[in-house]
Backbone as CSV, one residue per row, in Angstrom:
resi,resn,N_x,N_y,N_z,CA_x,CA_y,CA_z,C_x,C_y,C_z
1,MET,83.139,112.378,-27.777,83.765,111.171,-28.287,82.965,110.569,-29.435
2,ALA,81.633,110.660,-29.351,80.793,110.124,-30.422,81.051,110.860,-31.728
3,PHE,81.280,112.163,-31.652,81.577,112.932,-32.852,82.980,112.620,-33.369
4,ALA,83.955,112.604,-32.481,85.350,112.413,-32.890,85.571,111.072,-33.564
5,ALA,84.761,110.082,-33.228,84.933,108.753,-33.812,84.769,108.753,-35.323
6,GLU,84.088,109.775,-35.878,83.855,109.806,-37.321,84.644,110.899,-38.029
7,TRP,85.464,111.657,-37.309,86.251,112.678,-37.970,87.295,112.037,-38.871
8,ASN,87.622,112.758,-39.937,88.659,112.220,-40.817,90.036,112.377,-40.172
9,GLY,91.018,111.756,-40.786,92.362,111.743,-40.196,92.941,113.116,-39.979
10,ASN,92.708,114.034,-40.923,93.261,115.376,-40.781,92.646,116.112,-39.597
11,ALA,91.327,115.963,-39.439,90.652,116.628,-38.327,91.123,116.065,-36.997
12,LEU,91.268,114.754,-36.939,91.721,114.127,-35.696,93.142,114.538,-35.351
13,ALA,93.982,114.607,-36.366,95.386,114.952,-36.120,95.516,116.347,-35.524
14,ALA,94.588,117.228,-35.895,94.654,118.607,-35.401,93.876,118.805,-34.104
15,ALA,93.070,117.831,-33.734,92.165,118.007,-32.594,92.884,117.846,-31.260
16,LYS,92.465,118.683,-30.307,92.891,118.540,-28.922,91.644,118.399,-28.064
17,ALA,91.760,117.672,-26.983,90.595,117.468,-26.128,90.976,117.583,-24.664
18,PHE,90.084,118.233,-23.903,90.236,118.275,-22.455,88.908,117.917,-21.813
19,ASP,88.966,117.089,-20.800,87.785,116.690,-20.033,88.170,116.699,-18.559
20,ILE,87.311,117.287,-17.714,87.640,117.346,-16.289,87.726,115.953,-15.661
21,LYS,87.280,114.931,-16.382,87.424,113.575,-15.864,88.886,113.186,-15.710
22,THR,89.773,113.835,-16.464,91.192,113.526,-16.320,91.783,114.123,-15.050
23,ASP,91.014,114.976,-14.359,91.461,115.521,-13.074,91.143,114.588,-11.908
24,ASP,90.354,113.577,-12.182,89.901,112.642,-11.150,90.623,111.311,-11.318
25,ALA,91.309,110.874,-10.280,92.093,109.635,-10.364,91.226,108.432,-10.723
26,ALA,89.964,108.482,-10.355,89.082,107.346,-10.619,88.668,107.259,-12.084
27,THR,88.526,108.400,-12.736,88.036,108.405,-14.109,89.113,108.728,-15.148
28,ALA,90.252,109.213,-14.703,91.299,109.626,-15.638,91.782,108.496,-16.552
29,PRO,92.081,107.298,-16.051,92.594,106.244,-16.948,91.645,105.939,-18.104
30,GLY,90.357,105.874,-17.828,89.392,105.587,-18.882,89.339,106.682,-19.923
31,LYS,89.423,107.935,-19.476,89.361,109.043,-20.422,90.620,109.110,-21.280
32,TRP,91.800,108.917,-20.673,93.018,108.896,-21.477,92.998,107.738,-22.474
33,ALA,92.411,106.620,-22.075,92.282,105.474,-22.983,91.356,105.815,-24.159
34,ASP,90.302,106.588,-23.880,89.415,107.030,-24.959,90.181,107.871,-25.974
35,TYR,90.993,108.806,-25.491,91.767,109.647,-26.390,92.676,108.798,-27.286
36,THR,93.352,107.846,-26.676,94.271,106.987,-27.429,93.510,106.183,-28.470
37,ARG,92.387,105.617,-28.080,91.592,104.775,-28.982,91.121,105.558,-30.201
38,LEU,90.748,106.810,-29.993,90.204,107.617,-31.073,91.279,108.386,-31.849
39,GLY,92.479,108.426,-31.321,93.534,109.177,-31.981,93.462,110.667,-31.737
40,VAL,92.814,111.064,-30.630,92.696,112.474,-30.258,93.866,112.856,-29.363
41,ASN,94.344,114.085,-29.507,95.423,114.581,-28.655,94.842,115.098,-27.344
42,GLY,94.850,114.277,-26.323,94.351,114.698,-25.027,95.323,115.649,-24.357
43,VAL,94.776,116.692,-23.697,95.610,117.652,-22.980,95.132,117.732,-21.534
44,CYS,95.959,118.335,-20.687,95.725,118.276,-19.245,94.855,119.386,-18.686
45,ASP,94.621,120.454,-19.460,93.799,121.535,-18.922,93.172,122.343,-20.056
46,ALA,92.242,123.222,-19.680,91.530,124.019,-20.665,92.455,124.979,-21.397
47,ALA,93.479,125.468,-20.710,94.415,126.394,-21.349,95.101,125.749,-22.536
48,ALA,95.535,124.510,-22.362,96.212,123.805,-23.447,95.248,123.514,-24.589
49,ALA,93.984,123.240,-24.266,92.997,122.963,-25.305,92.709,124.203,-26.143
50,ALA,92.654,125.367,-25.506,92.293,126.597,-26.204,93.468,127.230,-26.928
51,ASP,94.662,127.024,-26.432,95.850,127.714,-26.946,96.054,127.467,-28.437
52,GLY,95.915,128.535,-29.234,96.160,128.451,-30.663,95.058,127.784,-31.465
53,SER,93.965,127.403,-30.842,92.897,126.679,-31.543,91.946,127.658,-32.219
54,PRO,91.730,127.536,-33.543,90.813,128.446,-34.232,89.348,128.073,-34.048
55,LEU,89.087,126.822,-33.623,87.724,126.333,-33.462,87.638,125.508,-32.185
56,LEU,86.727,125.886,-31.303,86.548,125.152,-30.051,85.102,124.667,-29.966
57,LEU,84.927,123.427,-29.563,83.605,122.844,-29.359,83.435,122.589,-27.866
58,SER,82.440,123.232,-27.269,82.155,123.035,-25.849,81.014,122.045,-25.724
59,LEU,81.314,120.872,-25.150,80.340,119.793,-24.978,80.450,119.289,-23.549
60,VAL,79.710,119.934,-22.652,79.754,119.576,-21.230,78.317,119.438,-20.726
61,THR,78.164,119.048,-19.470,76.831,118.999,-18.900,76.315,120.424,-18.701
62,ALA,74.978,120.553,-18.683,74.374,121.890,-18.647,74.870,122.723,-17.470
63,ASP,75.092,122.083,-16.333,75.491,122.832,-15.145,76.941,123.301,-15.203
64,ARG,77.696,122.861,-16.222,79.106,123.251,-16.342,79.369,124.157,-17.547
65,ALA,78.330,124.553,-18.258,78.516,125.310,-19.490,79.211,126.647,-19.257
66,LEU,78.776,127.390,-18.243,79.417,128.680,-17.962,80.842,128.499,-17.466
67,ALA,81.039,127.504,-16.613,82.389,127.240,-16.100,83.341,126.888,-17.237
68,ALA,82.842,126.154,-18.232,83.686,125.794,-19.376,84.110,127.045,-20.138
69,ALA,83.170,127.952,-20.365,83.508,129.192,-21.070,84.519,130.016,-20.272
70,GLN,84.323,130.092,-18.971,85.242,130.847,-18.118,86.640,130.241,-18.113
71,SER,86.716,128.922,-18.202,88.021,128.259,-18.118,88.881,128.485,-19.357
72,VAL,88.227,128.617,-20.521,89.019,128.773,-21.747,89.184,130.231,-22.160
73,ALA,88.303,131.120,-21.693,88.307,132.501,-22.168,89.678,133.185,-22.098
74,PRO,90.416,133.058,-20.988,91.704,133.764,-20.928,92.738,133.251,-21.926
75,HIS,92.469,132.117,-22.533,93.460,131.470,-23.394,93.034,131.435,-24.861
76,LEU,91.919,132.105,-25.190,91.417,132.084,-26.560,92.294,132.894,-27.499
77,THR,92.496,132.370,-28.690,93.110,133.135,-29.762,92.088,134.140,-30.281
78,THR,92.497,135.352,-30.545,91.578,136.366,-31.063,90.910,135.863,-32.330
79,GLY,89.576,135.928,-32.359,88.823,135.476,-33.523,88.507,133.995,-33.535
80,ALA,88.911,133.283,-32.488,88.602,131.850,-32.420,87.098,131.646,-32.321
81,LEU,86.600,130.636,-33.015,85.177,130.301,-32.970,84.906,129.400,-31.773
82,TYR,84.035,129.856,-30.877,83.663,129.077,-29.699,82.243,128.586,-29.916
83,CYS,82.108,127.318,-30.275,80.806,126.727,-30.565,80.272,126.062,-29.304
84,ASP,79.229,126.664,-28.746,78.644,126.182,-27.499,77.515,125.206,-27.830
85,PHE,77.817,123.903,-27.760,76.867,122.840,-28.081,75.981,122.481,-26.886
86,ASN,76.145,123.136,-25.779,75.527,122.673,-24.536,74.031,122.973,-24.468
87,SER,73.299,122.079,-23.799,71.838,122.180,-23.691,71.476,123.074,-22.509
88,VAL,71.516,124.371,-22.752,71.245,125.348,-21.703,70.280,126.404,-22.220
89,ALA,69.716,127.162,-21.292,68.752,128.200,-21.618,69.418,129.356,-22.366
90,PRO,68.617,130.119,-23.124,69.185,131.257,-23.853,69.960,132.233,-22.973
91,HIS,69.456,132.510,-21.754,70.176,133.477,-20.913,71.541,132.932,-20.481
92,THR,71.658,131.602,-20.368,72.964,131.018,-20.048,73.909,131.167,-21.225
93,LYS,73.387,130.959,-22.429,74.239,131.126,-23.613,74.654,132.582,-23.795
94,LEU,73.761,133.501,-23.497,74.125,134.915,-23.596,75.208,135.273,-22.583
95,ALA,75.139,134.678,-21.398,76.178,134.918,-20.391,77.513,134.345,-20.843
96,ALA,77.475,133.153,-21.428,78.705,132.547,-21.939,79.259,133.375,-23.096
97,ALA,78.369,133.884,-23.942,78.806,134.707,-25.073,79.534,135.952,-24.599
98,ALA,79.028,136.573,-23.544,79.675,137.778,-23.012,81.092,137.466,-22.549
99,ILE,81.273,136.316,-21.927,82.597,135.909,-21.442,83.548,135.682,-22.607
100,VAL,83.071,134.935,-23.602,83.914,134.581,-24.748,84.272,135.811,-25.566
101,GLU,83.290,136.648,-25.840,83.543,137.794,-26.707,84.381,138.870,-26.019
102,ALA,84.276,138.968,-24.698,85.132,139.907,-23.973,86.594,139.502,-24.077
103,ALA,86.819,138.211,-24.311,88.184,137.703,-24.439,88.674,137.690,-25.887
104,GLY,87.835,138.163,-26.819,88.247,138.234,-28.215,87.803,137.071,-29.067
105,GLY,87.029,136.139,-28.490,86.533,135.017,-29.263,85.217,135.354,-29.949
106,LEU,84.799,134.485,-30.863,83.527,134.622,-31.564,82.607,133.512,-31.064
107,TYR,81.496,133.901,-30.469,80.604,132.929,-29.834,79.514,132.469,-30.793
108,ILE,79.248,131.147,-30.801,78.206,130.572,-31.643,77.317,129.673,-30.805
109,ASP,76.019,129.889,-30.917,75.004,129.087,-30.226,74.669,127.889,-31.101
110,VAL,74.954,126.686,-30.601,74.684,125.452,-31.352,73.763,124.564,-30.523
111,ALA,72.764,123.983,-31.154,71.852,123.062,-30.483,71.901,121.709,-31.178
112,ILE,72.095,120.661,-30.391,72.077,119.293,-30.898,70.631,118.817,-30.847
113,MET,70.052,118.467,-32.004,68.619,118.266,-32.090,68.169,116.803,-32.133
114,ALA,69.053,115.875,-31.816,68.687,114.455,-31.785,69.778,113.712,-31.027
115,PRO,69.502,112.483,-30.581,70.560,111.689,-29.949,71.758,111.530,-30.899
116,VAL,72.968,111.588,-30.351,74.158,111.545,-31.199,74.608,110.127,-31.535
117,ARG,74.020,109.141,-30.891,74.310,107.755,-31.247,73.034,107.085,-31.734
118,PRO,73.086,106.479,-32.947,74.260,106.249,-33.774,74.586,107.302,-34.826
119,PRO,73.785,108.380,-35.046,74.072,109.246,-36.199,75.429,109.939,-36.176
120,ALA,75.954,110.251,-34.975,77.240,110.947,-34.827,77.239,112.239,-35.659
121,LEU,78.138,112.363,-36.630,78.256,113.613,-37.374,77.009,113.954,-38.174
122,ALA,76.157,112.979,-38.444,74.917,113.232,-39.174,73.816,113.783,-38.275
123,THR,74.069,113.867,-36.967,73.090,114.422,-36.044,72.780,115.866,-36.434
124,PRO,71.499,116.231,-36.598,71.186,117.609,-37.007,71.546,118.632,-35.940
125,LEU,72.157,119.707,-36.381,72.518,120.823,-35.505,71.834,122.090,-35.986
126,LEU,71.381,122.906,-35.041,70.905,124.250,-35.350,71.950,125.243,-34.855
127,VAL,72.182,126.280,-35.639,73.231,127.255,-35.311,72.648,128.658,-35.397
128,SER,72.881,129.465,-34.364,72.423,130.857,-34.401,73.483,131.777,-33.825
129,GLY,73.327,133.058,-34.146,74.285,134.066,-33.687,74.868,134.809,-34.870
130,PRO,75.498,135.940,-34.616,76.036,136.765,-35.708,77.144,136.104,-36.510
131,HIS,77.762,135.069,-35.966,78.851,134.395,-36.672,78.441,132.997,-37.134
132,ALA,77.126,132.777,-37.259,76.624,131.452,-37.604,77.159,130.958,-38.944
133,GLY,77.192,131.831,-39.942,77.662,131.417,-41.268,79.099,130.939,-41.249
134,THR,79.956,131.687,-40.578,81.360,131.299,-40.468,81.497,129.975,-39.732
135,ALA,80.717,129.811,-38.675,80.776,128.579,-37.892,80.305,127.383,-38.696
136,ILE,79.236,127.561,-39.479,78.728,126.442,-40.279,79.769,126.001,-41.295
137,ASP,80.470,126.929,-41.896,81.545,126.554,-42.820,82.585,125.699,-42.108
138,ALA,82.967,126.120,-40.899,83.984,125.374,-40.146,83.464,124.010,-39.713
139,LEU,82.230,123.957,-39.228,81.655,122.689,-38.775,81.432,121.735,-39.952
140,SER,80.993,122.267,-41.077,80.768,121.428,-42.258,82.071,120.822,-42.769
141,SER,83.170,121.555,-42.620,84.461,121.034,-43.083,84.887,119.804,-42.292
142,ILE,84.397,119.691,-41.062,84.681,118.515,-40.237,83.715,117.384,-40.568
143,GLY,82.525,117.741,-41.060,81.541,116.724,-41.399,80.210,116.866,-40.683
144,PHE,80.049,117.931,-39.869,78.793,118.128,-39.142,77.664,118.515,-40.093
145,ALA,76.427,118.157,-39.691,75.222,118.509,-40.445,74.542,119.668,-39.735
146,ALA,74.955,120.886,-40.077,74.477,122.076,-39.365,73.724,122.993,-40.313
147,ARG,72.714,123.685,-39.766,72.004,124.688,-40.557,71.729,125.921,-39.704
148,PRO,71.745,127.096,-40.331,71.532,128.342,-39.591,70.056,128.597,-39.358
149,ILE,69.726,129.255,-38.240,68.333,129.624,-38.000,68.178,131.098,-37.629
150,GLY,69.252,131.861,-37.645,69.114,133.274,-37.343,70.364,133.858,-36.732
151,ALA,70.353,135.179,-36.594,71.528,135.899,-36.123,71.505,136.179,-34.628
152,ARG,70.467,135.707,-33.927,70.375,135.983,-32.488,70.916,134.806,-31.674
153,ILE,71.868,135.098,-30.797,72.308,134.091,-29.838,71.133,133.754,-28.925
154,GLY,70.879,132.478,-28.748,69.779,132.044,-27.903,68.634,131.411,-28.669
155,ASP,68.522,131.687,-29.981,67.423,131.100,-30.749,67.582,129.583,-30.880
156,ALA,68.786,129.123,-31.198,69.009,127.680,-31.284,68.762,127.038,-29.920
157,ALA,69.246,127.692,-28.882,69.062,127.164,-27.528,67.585,127.053,-27.168
158,MET,66.793,128.065,-27.510,65.380,128.044,-27.150,64.635,126.921,-27.864
159,ILE,64.932,126.709,-29.127,64.293,125.604,-29.842,64.619,124.282,-29.156
160,LYS,65.883,124.112,-28.766,66.269,122.878,-28.072,65.544,122.762,-26.727
161,MET,65.432,123.860,-25.993,64.751,123.826,-24.704,63.290,123.414,-24.869
162,LEU,62.608,123.999,-25.846,61.193,123.685,-26.049,61.008,122.247,-26.522
163,ARG,61.923,121.773,-27.347,61.872,120.372,-27.770,62.030,119.456,-26.564
164,SER,62.919,119.821,-25.652,63.206,118.970,-24.494,62.010,118.832,-23.562
165,ILE,61.123,119.838,-23.543,59.916,119.702,-22.731,59.183,118.433,-23.124
166,MET,59.061,118.197,-24.421,58.356,117.016,-24.902,59.199,115.755,-24.741
167,VAL,60.442,115.806,-25.182,61.261,114.585,-25.218,61.574,114.091,-23.805
168,LYS,62.170,114.960,-22.968,62.529,114.541,-21.610,61.302,114.433,-20.711
169,GLY,60.285,115.268,-20.989,59.062,115.177,-20.221,58.328,113.871,-20.470
170,LEU,58.276,113.428,-21.730,57.639,112.154,-22.041,58.416,110.982,-21.448
171,GLU,59.735,111.116,-21.391,60.516,110.078,-20.721,60.089,109.943,-19.265
172,ALA,60.001,111.080,-18.571,59.621,111.062,-17.158,58.201,110.542,-16.980
173,LEU,57.295,110.944,-17.863,55.905,110.511,-17.764,55.779,109.002,-17.997
174,SER,56.489,108.491,-19.000,56.406,107.050,-19.274,57.042,106.255,-18.142
175,ALA,58.091,106.791,-17.518,58.699,106.105,-16.379,57.699,106.011,-15.232
176,GLU,57.018,107.113,-14.947,56.045,107.106,-13.853,54.925,106.099,-14.126
177,CYS,54.436,106.085,-15.356,53.346,105.183,-15.726,53.773,103.722,-15.635
178,PHE,54.885,103.384,-16.264,55.228,101.969,-16.397,55.919,101.385,-15.172
179,LEU,56.568,102.216,-14.374,57.071,101.703,-13.101,55.904,101.387,-12.171
180,ALA,54.877,102.244,-12.179,53.686,101.959,-11.379,52.967,100.725,-11.898
181,ALA,52.920,100.573,-13.223,52.275,99.398,-13.809,53.005,98.129,-13.412
182,ALA,54.348,98.200,-13.408,55.130,97.034,-13.004,54.888,96.707,-11.535
183,ALA,54.846,97.744,-10.694,54.608,97.523,-9.267,53.238,96.895,-9.023
184,ALA,52.276,97.232,-9.875,50.929,96.688,-9.740,50.768,95.341,-10.437
185,GLY,51.791,94.926,-11.199,51.701,93.677,-11.935,50.760,93.760,-13.126
186,LEU,50.631,94.949,-13.721,49.647,95.160,-14.776,50.246,95.763,-16.051
187,THR,51.524,95.564,-16.266,52.179,96.203,-17.408,51.527,95.834,-18.735
188,ASP,51.309,94.554,-18.987,50.733,94.139,-20.267,49.358,94.759,-20.484
189,GLU,48.561,94.807,-19.429,47.224,95.370,-19.555,47.272,96.868,-19.834
190,VAL,48.211,97.562,-19.200,48.351,98.996,-19.449,48.781,99.246,-20.886
191,VAL,49.739,98.464,-21.375,50.184,98.598,-22.764,49.010,98.439,-23.716
192,GLN,48.189,97.418,-23.474,47.050,97.146,-24.352,45.982,98.233,-24.275
193,SER,45.929,98.944,-23.153,44.901,99.970,-22.976,45.228,101.271,-23.684
194,LEU,46.483,101.462,-24.061,46.913,102.727,-24.652,46.715,102.729,-26.163
195,PRO,46.437,103.891,-26.752,46.301,103.966,-28.214,47.635,103.692,-28.890
196,GLU,47.581,103.176,-30.104,48.807,102.895,-30.845,49.607,104.181,-31.024
197,PRO,50.906,104.157,-30.701,51.708,105.379,-30.829,52.062,105.723,-32.266
198,GLY,51.933,104.757,-33.178,52.260,105.012,-34.578,53.742,104.841,-34.864
199,GLY,54.081,104.894,-36.122,55.469,104.789,-36.545,56.061,103.412,-36.355
200,GLY,55.213,102.391,-36.205,55.704,101.038,-36.033,56.206,100.725,-34.644
201,ALA,56.066,101.681,-33.720,56.528,101.472,-32.347,55.392,100.912,-31.501
202,ASP,55.722,100.496,-30.294,54.718,100.091,-29.321,55.117,100.674,-27.973
203,TRP,54.154,100.778,-27.052,54.400,101.469,-25.793,55.433,100.764,-24.919
204,ALA,55.469,99.444,-24.966,56.468,98.731,-24.163,57.878,99.065,-24.637
205,SER,58.065,99.114,-25.962,59.390,99.448,-26.505,59.759,100.892,-26.210
206,ILE,58.766,101.777,-26.313,59.017,103.192,-26.022,59.416,103.369,-24.561
207,ALA,58.667,102.735,-23.664,58.971,102.851,-22.237,60.330,102.239,-21.915
208,ASP,60.657,101.135,-22.569,61.954,100.487,-22.367,63.087,101.435,-22.769
209,TYR,62.947,102.048,-23.929,63.966,102.984,-24.409,64.077,104.188,-23.474
210,ASN,62.933,104.733,-23.061,62.957,105.913,-22.198,63.596,105.630,-20.845
211,LEU,63.303,104.473,-20.266,63.947,104.111,-18.998,65.456,103.968,-19.182
212,ASP,65.849,103.385,-20.295,67.280,103.238,-20.586,67.966,104.598,-20.603
213,ARG,67.366,105.564,-21.291,67.946,106.906,-21.382,68.040,107.566,-20.005
214,MET,67.011,107.384,-19.198,67.017,107.993,-17.867,68.041,107.337,-16.955
215,MET,68.196,106.031,-17.048,69.167,105.332,-16.215,70.593,105.740,-16.567
216,VAL,70.855,105.894,-17.863,72.218,106.211,-18.322,72.507,107.704,-18.245
217,HIS,71.541,108.531,-18.629,71.784,109.974,-18.792,70.914,110.843,-17.906
218,GLY,70.266,110.264,-16.895,69.311,111.016,-16.093,69.882,112.253,-15.430
219,LEU,71.091,112.174,-14.911,71.666,113.338,-14.230,71.918,114.477,-15.215
220,ARG,72.438,114.146,-16.387,72.660,115.176,-17.407,71.326,115.752,-17.888
221,ARG,70.333,114.889,-18.068,69.021,115.346,-18.506,68.358,116.228,-17.433
222,ALA,68.579,115.898,-16.167,68.017,116.702,-15.088,68.575,118.127,-15.132
223,ALA,69.880,118.244,-15.334,70.494,119.570,-15.415,69.919,120.353,-16.592
224,GLU,69.699,119.661,-17.705,69.112,120.330,-18.867,67.688,120.794,-18.572
225,MET,66.898,119.950,-17.907,65.514,120.322,-17.638,65.404,121.470,-16.639
226,GLU,66.368,121.614,-15.764,66.400,122.801,-14.896,66.603,124.053,-15.747
227,GLU,67.458,123.947,-16.764,67.658,125.064,-17.681,66.381,125.344,-18.470
228,VAL,65.681,124.281,-18.860,64.411,124.448,-19.573,63.431,125.249,-18.720
229,ALA,63.289,124.858,-17.443,62.364,125.554,-16.552,62.735,127.033,-16.416
230,GLU,64.016,127.315,-16.309,64.454,128.712,-16.205,64.149,129.474,-17.489
231,ALA,64.312,128.801,-18.642,64.004,129.449,-19.917,62.526,129.782,-20.011
232,LEU,61.674,128.871,-19.576,60.232,129.105,-19.616,59.844,130.252,-18.687
233,GLU,60.409,130.244,-17.487,60.068,131.279,-16.524,60.543,132.650,-16.982
234,ALA,61.664,132.684,-17.723,62.136,133.953,-18.278,61.171,134.497,-19.328
235,LEU,60.417,133.596,-19.959,59.402,133.994,-20.939,58.085,134.383,-20.268
236,GLY,57.991,134.141,-18.960,56.734,134.348,-18.262,55.812,133.153,-18.361
237,ALA,56.349,132.008,-18.788,55.575,130.780,-18.913,55.776,129.913,-17.674
238,ASP,54.995,128.858,-17.564,55.029,127.973,-16.398,56.026,126.840,-16.616
239,GLY,56.992,126.675,-15.722,57.972,125.599,-15.827,57.744,124.469,-14.848
240,THR,56.528,124.369,-14.293,56.255,123.375,-13.250,56.533,121.957,-13.716
241,MET,56.018,121.595,-14.888,56.186,120.228,-15.370,57.638,119.936,-15.744
242,SER,58.333,120.933,-16.237,59.741,120.743,-16.576,60.572,120.501,-15.313
243,ARG,60.258,121.219,-14.230,60.975,120.976,-12.974,60.647,119.593,-12.424
244,ALA,59.401,119.153,-12.577,59.037,117.808,-12.143,59.775,116.758,-12.974
245,ALA,59.896,117.010,-14.270,60.640,116.084,-15.133,62.106,116.042,-14.729
246,ALA,62.652,117.198,-14.353,64.048,117.239,-13.902,64.239,116.353,-12.674
247,GLU,63.311,116.431,-11.730,63.414,115.624,-10.523,63.292,114.140,-10.833
248,ALA,62.393,113.772,-11.744,62.245,112.369,-12.128,63.510,111.853,-12.805
249,GLN,64.073,112.664,-13.691,65.316,112.278,-14.365,66.440,112.114,-13.347
250,ARG,66.528,113.067,-12.413,67.599,113.032,-11.413,67.479,111.803,-10.511
251,ARG,66.274,111.507,-10.112,66.065,110.392,-9.187,66.522,109.069,-9.792
252,ILE,66.173,108.818,-11.047,66.565,107.556,-11.687,68.037,107.589,-12.081
253,GLY,68.515,108.727,-12.584,69.925,108.823,-12.958,70.848,108.638,-11.779
254,ALA,70.439,109.135,-10.593,71.277,109.042,-9.395,71.429,107.614,-8.900
255,MET,70.574,106.719,-9.361,70.707,105.315,-8.968,71.946,104.672,-9.588
256,ARG,72.417,105.247,-10.708,73.631,104.768,-11.397,73.550,103.266,-11.673
257,LEU,72.423,102.853,-12.202,72.214,101.452,-12.541,72.631,101.191,-13.985
258,GLN,73.213,100.040,-14.229,73.533,99.622,-15.583,72.283,98.971,-16.162
259,PRO,71.684,99.541,-17.216,70.407,99.031,-17.690,70.453,97.558,-18.088
260,ALA,69.464,96.825,-17.638,69.287,95.443,-18.065,68.501,95.441,-19.373
261,SER,68.360,94.279,-19.983,67.661,94.168,-21.256,66.163,93.987,-21.023
262,GLY,65.365,94.855,-21.633,63.931,94.707,-21.586,63.271,95.516,-20.494
263,LEU,62.029,95.931,-20.754,61.274,96.756,-19.815,61.049,96.072,-18.473
264,PRO,60.662,94.783,-18.417,60.432,94.162,-17.111,61.676,94.179,-16.226
265,ALA,62.841,93.878,-16.827,64.073,93.839,-16.036,64.464,95.227,-15.550
266,LYS,64.342,96.235,-16.415,64.662,97.604,-16.006,63.728,98.052,-14.886
267,SER,62.438,97.785,-15.051,61.469,98.185,-14.034,61.789,97.540,-12.699
268,ARG,62.131,96.266,-12.738,62.443,95.534,-11.512,63.670,96.129,-10.832
269,MET,64.710,96.446,-11.604,65.923,97.027,-11.030,65.622,98.335,-10.313
270,ILE,64.844,99.187,-10.971,64.555,100.501,-10.395,63.673,100.376,-9.162
271,LEU,62.643,99.531,-9.235,61.743,99.375,-8.097,62.454,98.770,-6.895
272,GLU,63.351,97.823,-7.157,64.128,97.239,-6.048,65.019,98.288,-5.402
273,ARG,65.601,99.146,-6.226,66.463,100.190,-5.685,65.644,101.200,-4.889
274,CYS,64.431,101.479,-5.333,63.561,102.391,-4.602,63.257,101.845,-3.203
275,GLU,63.080,100.543,-3.109,62.802,99.941,-1.809,64.004,100.098,-0.884
276,VAL,65.216,99.982,-1.466,66.427,100.132,-0.662,66.564,101.561,-0.174
277,LEU,66.253,102.510,-1.094,66.368,103.928,-0.743,65.316,104.331,0.269
């Protein structure tokens, strides 16, 4: 939805969208309302979304990436570009590629390399795979900021996985530090004890932002970090910290709290919920 909000009229008029949220009576009204608000043609199933579409964008949670490919594969137009934007390990993308290409589609590995709000279409994308050039032409025509990094499926995914070790791992680490500081009543002192992070930021603001991301997106981030750990282990590397980060993300995301304003309020909400749990 963040991307579609900036598409031009021609792109929107041709776009179709399917989300499994429309299968759930509790979430369907909101999703159909999103389609109407954005001017997107919402459809009822993956078959309708894939039918006749020359370009498909798969944007689901990491744990649903393979299922998404399986759902559209029987309905792909021969030569359709299947751009897999999902944050999954290279071996998952290779498995999805096998499904798509067996059905006559062209698979493209795409990695989203920054938060999509507020940049939306300006969010940097990395693209890899044998059809990367063709995909970049198609994505650029919509307005995406994409660049190629190679002809191997999985290269874009691996860069995203390695980046996530730092980004999602630091979120989990700052949550552990500052929630404990809040519980001890020593947040200000801890902030003052840390070296300046640079870039005009401060640790309280960083921790506030990181808690916000975990509260809103923790479950999705947890699924991604499980993929990160699997990617590391496939390399023969240690995924211990990535699995720990996944658990931290999952624990806070599962609280389903609406973030309050400011680090003290967020910390208080989470700590109170921990006491209840």
